[in-house]
ZAMARGU-4260 file (C-alpha; in steps of 0.2 Angstrom, whole numbers, plus 5000, padded with zeros to 4 digits):
<rodrens>
0) 4961/4949/4886 | 4969/4964/4894 | 4960/4959/4911 | 4967/4941/4910 | 4984/4947/4905
5) 4986/4958/4921 | 4986/4942/4931 | 4991/4927/4919 | 5007/4935/4912 | 5015/4940/4929
10) 5011/4923/4936 | 5018/4914/4920 | 5034/4925/4921 | 5036/4920/4939 | 5037/4902/4933
15) 5049/4906/4918 | 5062/4916/4929 | 5063/4902/4941 | 5070/4891/4926 | 5082/4905/4921
20) 5100/4909/4928 | 5104/4926/4934 | 5107/4937/4919 | 5099/4950/4907 | 5085/4939/4902
25) 5078/4939/4920 | 5081/4958/4921 | 5071/4961/4905 | 5057/4950/4909 | 5053/4960/4925
30) 5055/4976/4916 | 5043/4970/4903 | 5030/4965/4916 | 5030/4981/4925 | 5028/4991/4908
35) 5015/4979/4903 | 5005/4982/4919 | 5006/5001/4917 | 5001/4999/4898 | 4986/4989/4903
40) 4980/5001/4917 | 4981/5015/4904 | 4972/5006/4891 | 4958/5000/4902 | 4957/5017/4910
45) 4954/5025/4893 | 4940/5012/4890 | 4933/5015/4908 | 4932/5034/4904 | 4918/5031/4893
50) 4908/5019/4904 | 4913/5022/4922 | 4915/5004/4927 | 4921/4991/4914 | 4917/4973/4918
55) 4921/4956/4910 | 4916/4938/4915 | 4929/4924/4911 | 4922/4909/4901 | 4905/4917/4898
60) 4898/4909/4913 | 4882/4917/4921 | 4883/4931/4933 | 4886/4924/4951 | 4896/4909/4945
65) 4909/4917/4933 | 4925/4925/4938 | 4921/4944/4938 | 4934/4956/4933 | 4932/4975/4933
70) 4941/4991/4930 | 4937/5008/4937 | 4947/5024/4942 | 4953/5018/4958 | 4959/5001/4951
75) 4967/5010/4936 | 4976/5022/4948 | 4982/5008/4959 | 4988/4998/4945 | 4998/5012/4937
80) 5007/5016/4954 | 5010/4998/4957 | 5019/4996/4940 | 5030/5010/4945 | 5035/5003/4962
85) 5038/4986/4954 | 5049/4992/4940 | 5059/5002/4953 | 5061/4988/4965 | 5065/4976/4951
90) 5079/4986/4944 | 5087/4991/4961 | 5086/4972/4966 | 5094/4965/4951 | 5107/4979/4947
95) 5114/4983/4964 | 5131/4977/4970 | 5131/4962/4981 | 5139/4973/4995 | 5126/4986/4996
100) 5114/4977/5007 | 5116/4964/5021 | 5100/4955/5015 | 5100/4943/5000 | 5090/4948/4985
105) 5071/4944/4985 | 5067/4929/4974 | 5062/4935/4957 | 5048/4923/4955 | 5040/4928/4971
110) 5041/4946/4966 | 5032/4943/4950 | 5019/4932/4959 | 5016/4946/4971 | 5014/4958/4956
115) 5001/4946/4948 | 4992/4944/4965 | 4990/4962/4968 | 4984/4965/4950 | 4971/4952/4953
120) 4965/4959/4969 | 4963/4977/4961 | 4952/4970/4947 | 4943/4956/4956 | 4924/4960/4957
125) 4918/4944/4967 | 4922/4941/4985 | 4930/4923/4983 | 4943/4929/4970 | 4947/4944/4980
130) 4951/4931/4994 | 4961/4921/4982 | 4972/4935/4976 | 4975/4941/4994 | 4981/4923/4999
135) 4992/4922/4984 | 5000/4939/4989 | 5002/4932/5007 | 5011/4917/5001 | 5023/4927/4990
140) 5026/4939/5004 | 5030/4926/5016 | 5042/4917/5004 | 5051/4934/5002 | 5052/4938/5020
145) 5058/4920/5025 | 5071/4920/5012 | 5078/4937/5015 | 5078/4936/5034 | 5083/4918/5036
150) 5085/4911/5054 | 5088/4928/5061 | 5071/4933/5057 | 5062/4917/5061 | 5051/4925/5075
155) 5046/4940/5064 | 5041/4929/5049 | 5032/4917/5060 | 5022/4931/5068 | 5018/4938/5051
160) 5012/4921/5045 | 5002/4918/5060 | 4992/4934/5060 | 4989/4932/5041 | 4983/4914/5043
165) 4971/4920/5057 | 4964/4934/5045 | 4962/4922/5031 | 4951/4911/5042 | 4940/4926/5047
170) 4939/4930/5028 | 4933/4913/5024 | 4920/4914/5038 | 4914/4930/5031 | 4913/4922/5014
175) 4903/4908/5021 | 4890/4920/5029 | 4888/4930/5013 | 4885/4915/5001 | 4873/4907/5014
180) 4863/4923/5014 | 4865/4930/4997 | 4868/4914/4987 | 4881/4924/4977 | 4899/4931/4979
185) 4897/4944/4965 | 4899/4961/4973 | 4884/4969/4965 | 4873/4953/4969 | 4879/4954/4987
190) 4875/4973/4988 | 4857/4970/4980 | 4854/4956/4993 | 4860/4967/5008 | 4849/4982/5002
195) 4834/4970/5001 | 4836/4964/5019 | 4845/4977/5028 | 4840/4972/5045 | 4846/4954/5044
200) 4860/4952/5057 | 4869/4940/5046 | 4876/4955/5036 | 4883/4963/5052 | 4892/4947/5057
205) 4898/4945/5039 | 4905/4963/5038 | 4913/4961/5055 | 4922/4945/5049 | 4928/4953/5033
210) 4932/4970/5039 | 4943/4962/5054 | 4952/4951/5041 | 4956/4966/5030 | 4961/4977/5045
215) 4973/4964/5050 | 4980/4963/5032 | 4981/4982/5032 | 4992/4982/5049 | 4979/4992/5058
220) 4981/4993/5077 | 4987/4983/5086 | 4994/4972/5071 | 5005/4986/5066 | 5017/4979/5079
225) 5021/4964/5067 | 5024/4975/5053 | 5036/4987/5063 | 5046/4972/5068 | 5047/4963/5051
230) 5050/4977/5038 | 5066/4983/5046 | 5074/4965/5043 | 5071/4966/5024 | 5082/4973/5010
235) 5079/4991/5006 | 5071/4988/4989 | 5059/4974/4996 | 5055/4986/5011 | 5051/5000/4998
240) 5039/4988/4988 | 5031/4981/5004 | 5029/4998/5012 | 5022/5006/4997 | 5010/4992/4991
245) 5006/4978/5003 | 4995/4987/5016 | 4986/4997/5002 | 4979/4980/4996 | 4970/4977/5012
250) 4965/4995/5013 | 4958/4994/4995 | 4948/4979/4999 | 4940/4988/5014 | 4937/5003/5004
255) 4928/4992/4991 | 4918/4982/5003 | 4912/4997/5013 | 4906/5007/4999 | 4900/4995/4985
260) 4897/4978/4994 | 4891/4980/5012 | 4888/4999/5014 | 4874/4997/5027 | 4884/4987/5040
265) 4900/4998/5036 | 4890/5014/5040 | 4884/5007/5056 | 4901/5003/5062 | 4909/5019/5057
270) 4912/5026/5074 | 4922/5010/5079 | 4932/5012/5063 | 4936/5030/5067 | 4943/5025/5084
275) 4953/5011/5077 | 4960/5023/5064 | 4965/5036/5077 | 4973/5022/5087 | 4983/5016/5072
280) 4989/5034/5068 | 4995/5036/5086 | 5003/5019/5088 | 5013/5020/5072 | 5019/5038/5075
285) 5024/5034/5093 | 5033/5018/5087 | 5043/5029/5075 | 5047/5042/5088 | 5054/5029/5100
290) 5065/5020/5086 | 5083/5024/5082 | 5084/5015/5066 | 5079/5023/5049 | 5072/5007/5043
295) 5061/5005/5059 | 5056/5023/5059 | 5050/5022/5041 | 5041/5005/5045 | 5031/5012/5059
300) 5026/5027/5048 | 5018/5014/5036 | 5007/5009/5050 | 5003/5027/5055 | 4998/5032/5037
305) 4987/5017/5036 | 4977/5026/5050 | 4974/5041/5039 | 4967/5030/5026 | 4956/5021/5038
310) 4949/5037/5044 | 4944/5042/5027 | 4935/5026/5024 | 4926/5028/5041 | 4920/5045/5038
315) 4912/5041/5021 | 4905/5053/5010 | 4911/5059/4993 | 4925/5071/4999 | 4932/5059/5012
320) 4932/5044/5000 | 4940/5055/4986 | 4953/5060/4999 | 4957/5042/5004 | 4960/5038/4985
325) 4971/5053/4983 | 4980/5049/5000 | 4983/5031/4995 | 4991/5035/4978 | 5002/5048/4986
330) 5008/5038/5000 | 5013/5023/4989 | 5024/5034/4980 | 5032/5044/4994 | 5034/5029/5006
335) 5044/5019/4993 | 5054/5034/4989 | 5059/5036/5007 | 5065/5018/5008 | 5075/5019/4992
340) 5083/5035/4998 | 5088/5028/5015 | 5095/5013/5007 | 5106/5023/4996 | 5111/5033/5012
345) 5115/5018/5021 | 5127/5013/5007 | 5135/5030/5008 | 5139/5031/5026 | 5139/5012/5031
350) 5125/5013/5044 | 5106/5015/5046 | 5105/5020/5064 | 5102/5038/5068 | 5115/5049/5076
355) 5131/5039/5074 | 5145/5048/5065 | 5147/5057/5049 | 5131/5060/5039 | 5125/5057/5021
360) 5124/5076/5017 | 5143/5079/5018 | 5147/5064/5007 | 5133/5064/4994 | 5121/5079/4993
365) 5111/5070/4979 | 5106/5056/4991 | 5101/5069/5005 | 5090/5079/4993 | 5082/5062/4987
370) 5077/5059/5005 | 5072/5077/5009 | 5059/5079/4996 | 5048/5064/5001 | 5051/5066/5019
375) 5044/5084/5018 | 5030/5077/5008 | 5026/5064/5021 | 5025/5077/5034 | 5013/5087/5024
380) 5023/5102/5019 | 5015/5114/5006 | 5019/5112/4987 | 5021/5093/4989 | 5009/5079/4987
385) 5007/5076/5005 | 5001/5093/5009 | 4986/5091/4997 | 4983/5073/5003 | 4982/5079/5021
390) 4972/5095/5016 | 4959/5084/5007 | 4957/5072/5022 | 4956/5086/5034 | 4943/5094/5024
395) 4933/5078/5024 | 4935/5077/5043 | 4928/5095/5045 | 4913/5092/5033 | 4909/5076/5044
400) 4911/5087/5059 | 4922/5074/5068 | 4933/5086/5078 | 4942/5073/5089 | 4948/5064/5073
405) 4953/5081/5066 | 4964/5084/5082 | 4972/5067/5079 | 4976/5071/5061 | 4985/5087/5066
410) 4994/5080/5081 | 5000/5065/5071 | 5006/5076/5057 | 5017/5086/5069 | 5024/5070/5076
415) 5027/5064/5058 | 5037/5080/5055 | 5047/5076/5071 | 5052/5059/5065 | 5058/5065/5048
420) 5068/5078/5056 | 5075/5065/5068 | 5081/5054/5053 | 5088/5069/5044 | 5098/5076/5059
425) 5104/5058/5064 | 5108/5050/5048 | 5109/5063/5034 | 5117/5076/5045 | 5127/5071/5061
430) 5122/5068/5079 | 5126/5060/5096 | 5128/5041/5098 | 5113/5030/5096 | 5103/5023/5110
435) 5099/5007/5101 | 5111/5001/5088 | 5102/4992/5073 | 5113/4976/5073 | 5103/4969/5058
440) 5110/4982/5046 | 5125/4991/5054 | 5140/4992/5044 | 5158/4998/5048 | 5163/5004/5031
445) 5153/5014/5017 | 5149/5004/5001 | 5147/5009/4983 | 5131/5019/4981 | 5117/5010/4972
450) 5107/5018/4958 | 5098/5033/4965 | 5085/5035/4951 | 5071/5025/4959 | 5071/5038/4974
455) 5073/5053/4962 | 5059/5048/4950 | 5047/5044/4964 | 5052/5061/4973 | 5049/5070/4956
460) 5032/5062/4955 | 5028/5069/4972 | 5033/5086/4967 | 5023/5085/4951 | 5007/5080/4961
465) 5011/5094/4973 | 5012/5107/4959 | 4998/5100/4949 | 4986/5091/4960 | 4971/5094/4949
470) 4973/5079/4938 | 4975/5066/4952 | 4961/5075/4962 | 4949/5073/4947 | 4953/5055/4946
475) 4950/5053/4965 | 4933/5062/4963 | 4928/5051/4949 | 4934/5036/4959 | 4923/5041/4974
480) 4908/5044/4963 | 4910/5027/4956 | 4912/5018/4973 | 4897/5027/4981 | 4885/5024/4966
485) 4872/5011/4970 | 4876/5003/4952 | 4893/5010/4945 | 4889/5004/4928 | 4874/5016/4926
490) 4881/5030/4936 | 4881/5047/4929 | 4898/5057/4931 | 4897/5072/4943 | 4909/5082/4953
495) 4911/5077/4971 | 4907/5091/4983
</rodrens>
């Protein structure tokens, strides 16, 4: 029942809040759903600690036909962080003063539908239902973007819709190829069939279609341009949720398919994926460096950090996969914290462009500190979570002996630090007049500061991980061991070395 409740309750709540007026009942429903998701993740994680991969089939249908749901360490970690981001977004969205943001609030029902869809994707163990939940999340996302941006953002949300529809068509093509060859869509059934006939070219074509679809949904190069133009138009809490969560759903799907479902074709295309990962890192960080809006800089850094995650998947091996899991969970927390802190900073000084007038620091030091911690973490400064995430990924790159990729990691890290310094000096301190005003967000007068606790709590999580990285690293090691095991249900726990 816990597996079912992860999906059914948020979707049911989405229907209920649509019938309710604004008020405390709506607020309470969202909070309860977020806490429920966290509780389910912990409960299922405690079960999966005894058997490394817990599965269930709905309706007691036979394998290959039934809806397969499963929970392992990577799913549990993603669900826990997702619940934290959702509660933070929900409370900011429905407690902020109307004057704090130029964008309307995201529809409550769409936010809950997105929560249910992401939860479904994280626990899906068959290809078709992974596709279903990816599409539900796309519909909810599109509804939120269209409502928040309106006519002013028509070109952005049409571009977002177009590329996602194209990726959905590719995913359907991949599903058709897989079911035609394997006769099943169950992850383990597909893996067994691909291992039995490794030289069949159908597997390569299926992997190419599925991987391309998931790369598009992850905003890999060159599709990151759509994200970089869309997210700055959103309200700050919505941008925080999207920046922390949405691209990670696509990355998760690629991670799952490349390790447990079609590892053979994925290994054969690893060099191509490494090149794409480096291109994504470079494209995102250069887009951020060329921007003069805090929202746009943070949006392009979402793209840049996706490149790091793709690199870990491409390198493969226990250390690189564990580093990818660690980096994913760290980045979800840090990126959302940065959006929340910049949202509060915009309210304090009445602008989000960098380098135009008085800074946040001289008006509200708490907001400045709430930004500084995750900004330093994103750049990989020691004693914060970002340092350990980059260190683990660099270690995996060295073990793989991929020296050009190592150079990209280090170079992009330096440019990331430059971008964070640029935001700090131009928005939180003072600076010269901006070269490119952000007309979608610019204000002439400061506004009442919204609640700062989402940024503070998430920044505190980053500090905690930085000071005590071992628990999260152990979870990431177990996740890598489960993902790389031929059959996760019979895998024997061991340390990733």
